[in-house]
N, C-alpha and C positions, 0 to 999 in steps of 0.2 A: 504494500500500500504506500503510495506516495504522499508524503506530508507536505502541507503548505508551509513554506518557510521563506522569509525574505531576509536576505543578507546584503549588507551594504558597507561601503568604506566611507568614513568621514574623518577628515584630518589625520589620515594614515592609520586609523584604528578600525577594526572590524566590529560590526554590530549585527545582531540578528533579531528578528521579530517572529516568534513561533506561530502566531495567528493574526488574522486581520484585526486591526485596531488594538493589538496586544502591546505588552511591555517590550521595550527595546533593551536588549541585554548586550553588554560589552563582551566581546570575545578576547580582544586585546586592549591593553591600556598603556602601551609603551611607544606609540607612534609619535614621531617628531618630524615636523615638516622639513623636507630636504635632507633628513638624516636617517631615520628609522621608518621603513615602509612595510606595512602589513597589508597583504591582499592586493597591492598595486606595486609595480616595479619602479625602480629608480630609472634614470635616463638610459644608462648603459643596457640594463636588462630589457627595457622596453624596446629599444631600437635594434640591438644586436643579438639578443639571445632569445627572448620570448616572442618578439615581433608582435606584441600586443600590449595594451594598457591594463591588462588584468593579470593578477597573480593569485587567483582564487578559482578552484575547480570543483565541480560537483561530481559525486559518485554517479554511476549509471542509473541507479534507482532513484536519485534525487533526494535521498534521505540524509546524506552526509556531505560535507565539503572539506577540502583541505586548502591550505594557503601557504604562500611563501612569505617569509619575513626577511627583508634585506636591511642590514645595518651598515651604513656608509660612514660611521664615526671615524674610521681610520683611513678613509679615502680622501685624497688631496682635493683641494678646492681650486677650481679653474675660474678665472675672472674674464669677463668679456664685455664689450660695449654693445648696448641694445639701443637701436635707433627707432624703435617703435614699429607699429603696424604700418604697412605701406598705404593703407587707407586713411591714416591719421596724420595730418600734416602739422598738428600742434606740437609734436615732439621734435624740436629743432636740434636740441642738444642730446647727446647720447647719455644713457643711464648706465652705470656700472652694475652689472649683475654677476651672480656667481652660481656655480653648479658643482656638485661633487662629482669628479670624473677621474678615473685612474689614468695616469700618463704612462708612456712607454717605460717598461722595466719596473713598474710598480704592481702591487697586488690587486687583483680583482677579487673582492670579498665574496665568499660563497653564501648563497641563500641557505637559510635553515628553517 
C-alpha cells in the first residue's frame, strides 16, 4: 500500500508531512546555506555528478526515501564578479559573490 507523504527541502533541511494538512516534521536540522546541503546538491554535484537539482530519492513502492547530505565546510571558496541578469540593466557595477568549489588538486568531499 502506498502512503501519502510529502517531503520537501527548505533552507537545506528536509521536512516531511505524513498526511494532508498534517504536522511538518524535520528530518534534518543541520542545513547551512552554501555549506551543508540535505536533499539538494551543492554546485559541483548538481552540475557534474548528479546532473540534477535533487539529492533525494524514493523507494519503488513510494513508502520510503533516502537522501544525500553534502558538507562543503572544508571546500575552498571561489570568488567571482556577478554583473546581474542580462534583462536587468540597473546593475551597472559588479557584485562580488562566492561559491564553495574545489580547485584542481584539492579534495572533492564525498556525500554521506
